[in-house]
C-alpha positions as CSV (number, residue, x, y, z in Angstrom):
1,X,137.8,67.7,77.8
2,X,139.9,70.9,77.6
3,X,138.1,74.2,78.1
4,X,139.7,77.1,76.2
5,X,138.8,80.6,77.6
6,X,139.1,83.8,75.6
7,X,140.4,87.2,76.8
8,X,137.3,89.5,77.1
9,X,136.8,92.6,79.2
10,X,135.7,91.8,82.8
11,X,133.1,93.5,84.8
12,X,134.4,95.9,87.4
13,X,134.0,95.0,91.1
14,X,134.6,96.8,94.3
15,X,135.7,93.7,96.2
16,X,139.3,93.4,97.0
17,X,139.4,89.6,97.5
18,X,137.2,88.2,94.7
19,X,137.8,84.5,93.9
20,X,139.1,83.2,90.6
21,X,135.7,81.4,90.0
22,X,134.0,84.8,89.7
23,X,136.4,85.6,87.0
24,X,135.6,82.3,85.2
25,X,132.0,83.2,85.2
26,X,132.8,86.5,83.3
27,X,134.8,84.8,80.6
28,X,133.3,83.4,77.4
29,X,133.9,79.7,76.8
30,X,134.7,78.9,73.1
31,X,133.3,75.4,73.3
32,X,134.9,72.0,73.3
33,X,138.5,71.5,72.3
34,X,140.2,68.1,71.7
35,X,142.6,66.9,74.4
36,X,146.0,65.6,73.4
37,X,147.7,62.5,74.7
38,X,151.4,61.7,74.9
39,X,151.2,59.4,71.9
40,X,149.7,62.1,69.6
41,X,152.2,63.7,67.2
42,X,153.5,67.2,67.6
43,X,152.4,67.9,64.0
44,X,148.7,67.4,65.1
45,X,149.2,69.8,68.0
46,X,150.7,72.4,65.7
47,X,147.8,72.0,63.2
48,X,145.4,72.8,66.0
49,X,147.0,76.3,66.5
50,X,147.2,76.9,62.7
51,X,143.4,76.1,62.2
52,X,142.0,77.8,65.3
53,X,143.2,81.4,65.9
54,X,141.3,81.7,69.2
55,X,143.1,78.7,70.7
56,X,146.0,80.0,72.8
57,X,147.0,76.7,74.5
58,X,146.2,73.0,74.7
59,X,146.3,70.6,77.7
60,X,148.0,67.2,77.5
61,X,146.3,64.2,79.1
62,X,147.8,60.7,79.1
63,X,144.9,59.1,81.0
64,X,141.8,60.2,83.0
65,X,142.8,62.3,86.0
66,X,144.9,65.4,86.3
67,X,146.5,66.9,83.2
68,X,150.3,66.4,82.6
69,X,151.3,69.5,80.8
70,X,150.2,72.8,79.0
71,X,151.6,73.7,75.6
72,X,150.9,77.3,74.6
73,X,151.1,78.9,71.1
74,X,154.1,81.0,72.3
75,X,156.1,78.2,73.9
76,X,155.6,75.9,70.9
77,X,156.7,78.6,68.4
78,X,159.7,79.4,70.6
79,X,160.9,75.8,70.7
80,X,160.2,74.9,67.0
81,X,162.0,78.0,65.7
82,X,165.3,76.7,67.1
83,X,167.7,75.3,64.4
84,X,166.6,71.9,63.2
85,X,164.0,71.6,66.0
86,X,161.1,71.4,63.6
87,X,162.6,68.6,61.6
88,X,163.6,66.7,64.8
89,X,160.4,66.9,66.8
90,X,157.4,67.9,64.6
91,X,156.5,64.3,63.6
92,X,157.5,62.7,66.9
93,X,155.1,62.1,69.8
94,X,154.2,65.0,72.1
95,X,156.2,63.2,74.9
96,X,159.5,63.9,73.1
97,X,158.6,67.6,72.9
98,X,157.6,67.8,76.6
99,X,161.0,66.3,77.6
100,X,162.7,68.9,75.6
101,X,160.9,72.0,76.8
102,X,160.1,70.6,80.3
103,X,157.1,73.0,80.6
104,X,155.6,72.7,84.2
105,X,151.9,72.7,84.9
106,X,150.6,75.3,87.4
107,X,147.2,74.4,89.0
108,X,145.1,76.9,90.9
109,X,141.9,76.2,92.8
110,X,139.0,78.4,91.6
111,X,138.3,79.4,95.3
112,X,141.7,81.2,95.5
113,X,141.5,85.0,95.3
114,X,142.7,86.9,92.2
115,X,145.4,88.5,94.3
116,X,146.8,85.1,95.5
117,X,146.5,83.6,92.0
118,X,148.5,86.5,90.5
119,X,151.2,86.1,93.2
120,X,151.4,82.3,92.6
121,X,151.5,82.8,88.8
122,X,154.3,85.4,88.8
123,X,156.4,83.3,91.2
124,X,157.2,80.8,88.4
125,X,160.6,80.9,86.6
126,X,161.0,83.8,84.2
127,X,160.6,81.7,81.0
128,X,157.2,80.3,82.2
129,X,155.9,83.4,84.1
130,X,153.3,84.4,81.5
131,X,152.3,80.9,80.4
132,X,148.6,79.8,80.8
133,X,147.5,78.2,84.1
134,X,145.0,75.5,84.9
135,X,142.1,76.4,87.2
136,X,140.1,73.6,88.8
137,X,136.4,74.4,89.6
138,X,134.8,71.3,91.2
139,X,135.2,68.6,88.6
140,X,136.0,70.9,85.7
141,X,139.3,72.2,84.4
142,X,139.6,75.6,82.9
143,X,142.6,76.9,80.9
144,X,143.3,80.6,81.8
145,X,145.6,83.1,80.2
146,X,147.9,84.8,82.7
147,X,147.1,88.2,81.1
148,X,143.4,87.8,82.1
149,X,144.5,87.5,85.7
150,X,146.6,90.6,85.5
151,X,143.8,92.6,83.8
152,X,141.3,91.5,86.5
153,X,143.7,92.6,89.3
154,X,144.1,96.0,87.7
155,X,140.3,96.3,87.5
156,X,140.0,95.5,91.3
157,X,142.7,98.0,92.1
158,X,141.0,100.7,90.0
159,X,137.7,100.0,91.8
160,X,139.5,100.7,95.2
161,X,140.0,104.3,94.1
162,X,136.3,104.8,94.3
163,X,136.2,103.3,97.8
164,X,138.9,105.6,99.1
165,X,137.2,108.6,97.6
166,X,134.0,107.6,99.4
167,X,135.9,107.2,102.7
168,X,137.4,110.7,102.2
169,X,133.9,112.1,101.8
170,X,132.9,110.3,105.1
171,X,135.9,111.9,106.8
172,X,134.8,115.3,105.7
173,X,131.3,114.6,106.8
174,X,132.5,113.5,110.2
175,X,134.6,116.7,110.6
176,X,131.6,118.8,109.6
177,X,129.4,116.9,112.1
178,X,132.0,117.4,114.8
179,X,132.1,121.2,114.1
180,X,128.3,121.3,114.1
181,X,128.1,119.5,117.5
182,X,130.7,121.9,118.9
183,X,128.6,124.9,117.7
184,X,125.4,123.4,119.2
185,X,127.3,122.9,122.4
186,X,128.4,126.6,122.7
187,X,124.9,127.8,121.8
188,X,123.3,125.6,124.4
189,X,125.7,126.6,127.0
190,X,125.0,130.3,126.5
191,X,121.2,129.7,126.5
192,X,121.5,127.8,129.8
193,X,123.0,130.8,131.5
194,X,125.0,128.7,133.8
195,X,128.7,129.4,133.3
196,X,129.9,126.6,135.5
197,X,128.1,123.9,133.5
198,X,129.0,125.4,130.2
199,X,132.7,125.7,131.0
200,X,132.8,122.2,132.4
201,X,131.2,120.8,129.2
202,X,133.5,122.8,126.9
203,X,136.5,121.5,128.9
204,X,135.4,117.9,128.4
205,X,134.6,118.3,124.7
206,X,138.0,119.9,124.2
207,X,139.7,116.8,125.5
208,X,137.7,114.5,123.2
209,X,138.2,116.9,120.2
210,X,141.9,116.3,120.5
211,X,141.3,112.7,119.7
212,X,139.0,113.6,116.8
213,X,141.6,116.0,115.4
214,X,144.3,113.3,115.7
215,X,142.2,110.8,113.8
216,X,141.4,113.4,111.1
217,X,145.0,114.3,110.8
218,X,146.1,110.7,110.4
219,X,143.4,110.1,107.7
220,X,144.3,113.3,105.9
221,X,148.0,112.5,105.8
222,X,147.2,108.9,104.7
223,X,145.1,110.1,101.7
224,X,147.6,112.9,100.8
225,X,150.5,110.4,100.7
226,X,148.4,107.7,99.0
227,X,149.9,105.7,96.1
228,X,146.6,105.8,94.1
229,X,148.1,108.1,91.5
230,X,150.7,105.5,90.7
231,X,147.9,103.0,90.0
232,X,146.5,105.4,87.4
233,X,149.9,105.6,85.7
234,X,150.1,101.8,85.7
235,X,146.6,101.4,84.2
236,X,147.5,104.0,81.5
237,X,150.6,102.1,80.6
238,X,148.5,98.9,80.2
239,X,145.9,100.7,78.1
240,X,148.6,102.1,75.8
241,X,149.8,98.5,75.1
242,X,146.4,96.7,75.2
243,X,146.7,95.9,71.4
244,X,149.6,93.5,72.2
245,X,149.7,92.8,75.9
246,X,151.6,89.6,75.4
247,X,154.6,91.3,73.8
248,X,154.4,94.2,76.3
249,X,154.6,91.9,79.4
250,X,157.2,89.5,77.9
251,X,159.5,91.8,75.9
252,X,159.1,95.3,77.3
253,X,161.2,95.9,80.4
254,X,158.4,98.1,81.9
255,X,155.9,95.4,81.3
256,X,158.0,92.7,82.9
257,X,158.4,94.8,86.1
258,X,154.7,96.0,86.1
259,X,153.0,92.8,87.6
260,X,155.3,92.7,90.6
261,X,154.9,96.4,91.1
262,X,151.1,96.0,91.0
263,X,151.2,93.3,93.6
264,X,153.2,95.5,96.0
265,X,150.9,98.5,95.2
266,X,147.8,96.3,96.1
267,X,149.3,95.5,99.5
268,X,150.0,99.2,100.2
269,X,146.5,100.3,99.2
270,X,144.9,97.6,101.3
271,X,147.0,98.8,104.3
272,X,146.0,102.4,103.7
273,X,142.3,101.4,103.5
274,X,142.6,99.4,106.8
275,X,144.2,102.4,108.5
276,X,141.5,104.8,107.3
277,X,138.7,102.5,108.3
278,X,140.2,102.1,111.8
279,X,140.6,105.8,112.3
280,X,137.0,106.4,111.1
281,X,135.8,103.9,113.8
282,X,137.8,105.7,116.5
283,X,136.4,109.1,115.3
284,X,132.8,107.8,115.4
285,X,133.3,106.7,119.0
286,X,134.7,110.1,119.9
287,X,131.9,112.0,118.2
288,X,129.4,109.8,120.0
289,X,130.9,110.8,123.3
290,X,130.7,114.5,122.3
291,X,127.1,114.0,121.5
292,X,126.5,112.5,124.9
293,X,128.2,115.4,126.6
294,X,126.0,117.8,124.7
295,X,122.9,115.9,125.7
296,X,124.0,115.9,129.3
297,X,124.5,119.7,129.2
298,X,121.1,120.2,127.6
299,X,119.4,118.2,130.4
300,X,121.6,119.4,133.3
301,X,118.6,120.5,135.3
302,X,117.4,117.0,135.7
303,X,120.8,115.6,136.7
304,X,119.8,112.2,135.4
305,X,122.1,109.2,134.8
306,X,121.8,107.0,131.8
307,X,123.0,103.5,132.8
308,X,124.2,100.9,130.2
309,X,126.0,97.6,130.4
310,X,129.7,98.2,129.8
311,X,133.1,96.7,130.7
312,X,135.1,99.1,133.0
313,X,138.3,98.1,131.1
314,X,136.8,99.4,127.8
315,X,136.0,102.8,129.3
316,X,139.5,103.1,130.8
317,X,141.0,102.2,127.4
318,X,138.9,104.8,125.7
319,X,140.2,107.5,128.1
320,X,143.8,106.4,127.6
321,X,143.3,106.4,123.8
322,X,142.2,110.1,123.9
323,X,145.7,111.0,125.2
324,X,147.6,108.4,123.2
325,X,149.4,110.9,120.9
326,X,150.4,113.0,123.9
327,X,151.8,110.0,125.7
328,X,154.1,109.3,122.7
329,X,155.1,112.9,122.3
330,X,156.0,113.3,126.0
331,X,157.4,109.8,126.4
332,X,154.9,108.9,129.1
333,X,154.6,105.2,129.9
334,X,151.3,103.7,130.9
335,X,151.0,100.7,133.2
336,X,147.7,98.8,133.4
337,X,146.5,96.9,136.5
338,X,143.0,95.7,135.7
339,X,141.0,93.2,137.7
340,X,139.0,91.0,135.5
341,X,135.4,92.4,135.7
342,X,132.6,91.6,133.3
343,X,129.7,93.7,132.3
344,X,128.4,96.2,134.9
345,X,125.7,98.9,134.7
346,X,127.3,102.4,134.6
347,X,126.7,105.8,133.2
348,X,129.4,105.3,130.5
349,X,129.8,108.8,129.3
350,X,130.0,110.4,132.8
351,X,132.6,107.9,133.8
352,X,134.5,108.5,130.6
353,X,134.4,112.3,131.1
354,X,135.9,111.9,134.6
355,X,138.7,109.5,133.5
356,X,139.7,111.6,130.5
357,X,140.2,114.6,132.9
358,X,142.2,112.5,135.3
359,X,144.4,110.9,132.7
360,X,145.1,114.3,131.1
361,X,146.0,115.8,134.4
362,X,148.3,112.9,135.2
363,X,150.1,113.3,131.9
364,X,150.7,117.0,132.5
365,X,151.9,116.3,136.1
366,X,154.6,113.9,134.7
367,X,156.0,116.3,132.1
368,X,158.4,117.9,134.6
369,X,160.1,114.5,135.2
370,X,163.1,113.3,133.2
371,X,162.1,111.6,129.9
372,X,162.7,108.0,131.2
373,X,160.9,108.6,134.5
374,X,157.4,109.5,133.3
375,X,154.8,106.9,134.3
376,X,151.0,106.6,134.8
377,X,149.3,103.6,136.4
378,X,145.7,102.8,135.5
379,X,143.9,100.5,138.0
380,X,140.5,98.8,138.0
381,X,139.1,96.7,140.8
382,X,135.8,95.8,142.5
383,X,134.9,95.7,146.2
384,X,132.0,95.6,148.6
385,X,131.3,97.8,151.5
386,X,128.2,97.6,153.7
387,X,126.6,95.3,151.2
388,X,127.0,97.7,148.3
389,X,129.1,96.6,145.3
390,X,131.4,99.2,143.9
391,X,133.8,99.7,141.1
392,X,137.1,101.5,141.8
393,X,138.9,103.3,139.0
394,X,142.3,104.8,139.8
395,X,144.8,107.0,137.9
396,X,148.2,107.3,139.6
397,X,151.2,109.3,138.4
398,X,154.8,109.9,139.6
399,X,154.7,113.5,138.7
400,X,154.7,116.9,140.4
401,X,152.5,115.9,143.4
402,X,150.2,118.1,145.4
403,X,150.9,120.4,148.4
404,X,149.0,119.4,151.6
405,X,147.2,122.7,151.7
406,X,145.9,122.2,148.2
407,X,144.3,118.7,148.8
408,X,141.2,120.2,150.4
409,X,140.5,122.7,147.6
410,X,141.6,120.9,144.5
411,X,138.0,120.1,143.5
412,X,136.8,123.7,144.0
413,X,135.5,125.5,141.0
414,X,138.3,127.6,139.3
415,X,141.2,126.2,141.4
416,X,144.3,125.3,139.4
417,X,148.0,125.2,139.9
418,X,148.8,125.2,136.2
419,X,149.6,128.5,134.3
420,X,147.3,127.4,131.4
421,X,144.7,125.7,133.6
422,X,141.1,126.8,134.1
423,X,140.1,124.9,137.2
424,X,136.9,123.4,135.7
425,X,138.0,119.8,135.0
426,X,138.3,118.3,138.5
427,X,135.3,120.4,139.7
428,X,133.0,119.1,137.0
429,X,134.4,115.6,137.5
430,X,133.6,115.6,141.2
431,X,130.0,116.8,140.4
432,X,129.6,114.0,137.9
433,X,130.8,111.4,140.4
434,X,128.3,112.7,143.0
435,X,125.4,112.6,140.4
436,X,126.2,108.8,140.0
437,X,126.2,108.3,143.8
438,X,130.0,107.9,143.8
439,X,133.0,109.8,145.1
440,X,136.2,111.3,143.6
441,X,139.2,111.6,146.0
442,X,142.9,112.3,145.8
443,X,146.0,111.2,147.8
444,X,149.5,112.7,147.5
445,X,152.5,112.5,149.8
446,X,153.6,116.0,148.7
447,X,155.4,117.9,145.9
448,X,157.4,115.7,143.6
449,X,155.9,112.5,145.0
450,X,153.1,112.0,142.5
451,X,149.3,111.6,143.2
452,X,146.6,109.0,143.1
453,X,143.0,110.0,142.1
454,X,140.3,107.4,143.0
455,X,136.8,107.2,141.5
456,X,134.5,104.9,143.5
457,X,131.1,104.2,141.9
458,X,128.2,102.0,143.1
459,X,127.8,98.9,141.0
460,X,124.3,99.0,139.5
461,X,123.1,95.4,139.2
462,X,121.5,94.4,135.9
463,X,117.7,94.6,135.9
464,X,115.9,91.3,135.2
465,X,113.6,91.4,132.2
């Protein structure tokens, strides 16, 4: 049995990777059509097209099993209009016609995606590029017009516009939430009346806001440079020629180039969407850290710690990510020396607050070195002392170093050696370390010899349920 499928409008979907079998479900089957065997005459095949205007192609079977060939209305007309071809072949078996035109059969599994099916279809030789294809769904064969695949792909690409617009709204909402959290932070700091706490919190939020701003800038630039407008132009071109798409795609130079362009455009839009989604994920993590900083400031009087199961390597990577853009801009190389450590119970946001400050300071200390001599080393290890398990997190740099007389006052409130510094970061970090029962220390051999900051925190064992 040959199933002939008509070209009808397809329902719009927001999925980027829908299978061909979904498309088959949206098409209207015109009913049973007779199969043709090799011994049937070409005249009988021609009569089928003349009597059935909805039939766009027939499938040739010689025996049960897979089909041997597809003969479309267009390829038949093209071959028979050649000089004397009609007289020579019309009353001979179909086999003679197939040897003449050598029309290959393209088979596609119904589980393939629309995008993959279009790519396979358009990879055929130019003379067969827009010929129908056979789609196998379980034990049933479907005959599908190539133009239906192209129209469906256009519908999928069009639907992606709505997804990107929704993501843009989410970006704006995240930016507004970030601004709101910052305002709440400033208000809470003023109400508290403790300048030391307020300035420390603002310092930490400022570091994290750098990461939020970078993510927002990347997403904004991606959307501004998006190729979505080109998709609209392509769809408009198809709608202008929808009365005769076959001629447009086979004869018009713009139509011949359009499918390949749409395939490349689809890859670009998928890459843009992946980039935006990843930046949204990073922004959510940064905003969550800001929220935790605000909560810590609002409950500063209790000096409580909120422990959760985390991997130390994940916290270190988050701290490095906040400064990632600065590392690239100043050509600072980062070396990781992580001991394999599983889940431990730590106050994640306090540890992250300390590491962000240490990494930022190390980056600034390296900026005076030559471009190819700026390096930061991040280390993680575990150890035991007097029966107490501890985690050690270190940030080492080969930068400006510290004078011996400054080592004893570097953690004091307001002390700084930088012209644009405030002296709040290391002071608040040392306080946070003490609140967790840990210590923050520094070692330096002197000016120009770098420094190593070490955070030691007791390892809180997991509580049994």
